[in-house]
C-alpha positions in Angstrom: -34.0 -0.4 25.5 -33.4 -1.2 21.9 -34.3 2.4 20.9 -31.9 3.8 23.4 -29.1 1.6 22.0 -29.9 2.8 18.5 -29.9 6.5 19.6 -26.5 5.9 21.4 -25.0 4.5 18.1 -26.3 7.5 16.2 -24.7 9.9 18.7 -21.4 8.1 18.6 -21.3 8.4 14.8 -22.3 12.1 14.9 -19.6 12.9 17.5 -16.9 11.1 15.3 -18.1 12.9 12.2 -18.0 16.3 14.0 -14.6 15.6 15.3 -13.3 14.8 11.9 -14.7 18.1 10.5 -12.9 20.0 13.2 -9.6 18.6 12.3 -8.1 20.3 9.2 -7.4 18.1 6.2 -9.3 15.2 7.6 -12.6 13.5 6.6 -14.4 10.5 8.0 -16.6 7.9 6.5 -18.0 4.6 7.9 -19.1 2.2 5.2 -21.4 -0.8 5.4 -18.4 -3.1 5.2 -17.3 -2.0 8.7 -14.2 0.1 8.0 -13.2 3.7 8.6 -11.9 5.8 5.7 -9.8 8.9 6.2 -8.5 11.5 3.7 -5.9 13.6 5.5 -3.4 15.9 3.9 0.0 14.9 5.3 2.9 17.3 4.7 1.1 18.7 1.7 0.2 15.3 0.1 -3.3 13.9 0.0 -3.7 10.5 1.5 -6.2 7.7 1.6 -6.3 5.5 4.8 -8.7 2.6 5.4 -8.8 1.2 9.0 -10.6 -1.8 10.4 -13.7 -0.6 12.2 -13.0 -2.9 15.1 -9.9 -5.1 15.6 -10.3 -8.3 17.5 -7.2 -10.1 16.2 -4.4 -8.2 17.8 -2.5 -5.2 16.4 -3.2 -4.4 12.8 -0.4 -4.1 10.3 0.0 -1.3 7.8 0.1 -1.8 4.1 1.4 1.1 2.0 0.5 1.2 -1.7 2.5 3.1 -4.2 0.7 4.1 -7.4 1.6 4.2 -11.1 2.6 7.3 -13.1 -0.8 8.2 -14.5 -2.8 8.0 -11.2 -2.7 9.6 -7.9 -4.6 9.9 -4.6 -7.4 12.5 -4.5 -10.4 13.3 -2.3 -12.8 12.4 -5.1 -13.8 8.9 -4.0 -15.7 8.4 -7.3 -12.5 8.8 -9.3 -11.7 5.4 -11.0 -8.4 5.1 -9.3 -9.9 6.0 -5.9 -12.5 3.3 -6.4 -9.6 0.8 -6.7 -8.0 2.2 -3.5 -11.3 1.7 -1.7 -11.6 -1.8 -3.1 -8.1 -2.5 -1.6 -9.2 -0.9 1.6 -12.4 -2.9 2.0 -10.5 -6.2 1.3 -7.6 -5.8 3.6 -9.3 -4.2 6.5 -11.5 -7.4 6.7 -8.2 -9.2 7.4 -7.0 -6.7 10.1 -4.8 -4.6 8.0 -4.6 -0.8 7.7 -4.4 0.1 4.0 -2.9 3.5 3.1 -1.7 5.4 0.0 -0.2 8.8 -0.6 -0.3 11.1 -3.6 3.5 10.9 -3.4 4.1 14.0 -5.5 2.3 12.4 -8.5 4.6 11.0 -11.2 7.5 10.9 -8.8 9.8 8.4 -10.5 10.9 7.1 -7.1 12.2 10.5 -5.9 13.4 11.1 -2.3 10.2 13.2 -1.8 8.0 10.2 -2.6 10.0 8.0 -0.2 9.6 10.7 2.5 5.8 10.8 1.7 5.7 7.0 2.5 7.5 7.6 5.8 5.3 10.5 6.7 2.2 8.4 6.0 3.4 5.6 8.3 4.3 8.0 11.0 0.9 9.7 10.8 -0.9 6.4 11.2 1.3 5.0 14.0 1.1 8.3 15.9 -2.7 7.9 16.1 -3.2 4.1 16.2 -1.5 1.1 17.8 0.0 -1.0 15.0 2.7 -3.5 14.3 6.0 -1.8 13.8 6.9 -3.3 10.4 4.8 -2.6 7.3 4.0 -4.3 4.1 4.6 -2.5 0.8 2.7 -2.8 -2.5 4.2 -1.1 -5.6 2.4 -1.1 -9.0 4.2 0.0 -12.2 6.2 3.2 -11.4 5.3 2.6 -7.8 7.9 -0.1 -7.8 10.6 2.7 -7.7 9.6 4.4 -4.4 8.7 1.0 -2.9 12.2 -0.4 -3.4 13.8 2.9 -2.6 11.9 3.0 0.7 13.1 -0.6 1.5 16.7 0.4 0.8 16.4 3.5 3.0 14.4 1.9 5.8 15.0 -1.9 5.6 14.2 -2.4 9.3 10.7 -1.0 8.8 9.7 -3.3 6.0 8.2 -6.8 6.5 7.3 -7.8 2.9 7.1 -6.3 -0.6 4.5 -7.2 -3.3 5.6 -5.8 -6.7 2.9 -5.6 -9.3 4.5 -5.2 -12.7 7.0 -2.9 -10.9 9.4 -0.5 -12.6 12.9 -1.4 -11.6 16.0 0.4 -12.9 18.3 -2.6 -13.3 21.4 -0.4 -13.9 21.1 0.9 -10.3 21.1 -2.6 -8.7 24.4 -3.9 -7.4 25.6 -6.3 -4.7 25.3 -3.6 -2.0 21.6 -2.9 -2.8 20.6 -6.5 -3.0 22.3 -7.3 0.3 20.6 -4.3 2.0 17.1 -5.9 1.4 18.2 -9.5 2.0 16.0 -9.9 5.1 12.8 -8.7 3.4 10.6 -11.2 1.7 9.7 -10.1 -1.8 7.2 -11.3 -4.3 6.6 -10.0 -7.9 3.6 -10.6 -10.1 4.0 -9.7 -13.7 2.1 -10.3 -16.9 4.1 -11.8 -19.7 2.2 -9.6 -22.3 2.9 -6.3 -20.4 3.2 -3.5 -23.0 4.5 -0.9 -20.5 6.9 -2.6 -18.2 8.7 -5.6 -19.7 8.3 -8.9 -18.0 11.9 -9.6 -18.9 13.0 -6.8 -16.5 11.5 -8.7 -13.6 13.1 -11.9 -14.7 16.6 -10.3 -14.8 16.0 -8.6 -11.5 15.2 -11.9 -9.8 18.0 -13.7 -11.6 20.6 -11.2 -10.4 19.3 -11.4 -6.9 20.1 -15.1 -6.8 23.8 -14.3 -7.2 23.7 -12.7 -3.8 21.6 -15.5 -2.2 18.4 -13.4 -2.2 15.4 -15.4 -3.3 12.6 -13.3 -4.8 9.4 -15.0 -5.8 8.4 -14.2 -9.4 4.9 -15.2 -10.5 4.3 -15.1 -14.3 0.8 -14.2 -15.1 0.3 -15.7 -18.5 -1.5 -13.6 -21.1 -1.8 -10.6 -18.7 -1.2 -7.1 -19.8 0.0 -4.1 -17.6 -3.4 -3.1 -16.2 -4.5 -6.7 -15.6 -2.5 -6.9 -12.4 -3.1 -3.5 -10.6 -6.3 -4.5 -8.8 -6.9 -8.2 -9.5 -4.5 -10.0 -7.2 -5.6 -9.0 -3.7 -6.1 -12.6 -2.7 -2.7 -13.7 -3.8 -1.1 -10.7 -2.1 -2.9 -11.5 1.1 -1.7 -15.1 1.1 1.9 -13.9 0.4 1.7 -11.5 3.4 0.3 -14.0 5.8 2.4 -17.1 4.8 5.2 -18.0 7.2 
């Protein structure tokens, strides 16, 4: 009986693997940490998606990660950046989230194409899996630009935003923009020794938001530099996402 069960599991895995190979632009991997990883190409952009292997806690929620200017999503899972993406995937799928990231046209500077890439990624996932309607966003460094631009364009789709030393063009932010995202809970984590994106920028962004009764949580990471916050704060982000 036990041997039959083992053989059944083997055939289920083989069928899933064969199915993924028959679908263009899609790969499949099941890891020892009980998640499913996919690498589709969506509207010409490579993507990384990590899904819970089995959800027993209701509908999962999607987390969309936007990368910095010198990294991008590839199919090489041994790439240093992709190792970080897989680390995010392993962590958040354990808590019933779907973690996803797009190549977003590389160093996009928050372009409309990168915002559309985020929308396409969400649509791809929700077309194939049952999920909660609203998504969480994580934006690191330059990824702060498409993250906030997406929130401005689709505020009704966004639950919460976690900014990690995010780039924010303060000159573009006025009363209309702040009020457009007033229903979204936002947290920013920023090192005060950041040599690429000034901590002062985040301080001013939060201070201006208060004028329009928008409270943004700013966490100062003392002594932290730019790349001290891109992969080290998963626990804090999770607590922010689940806190009511």
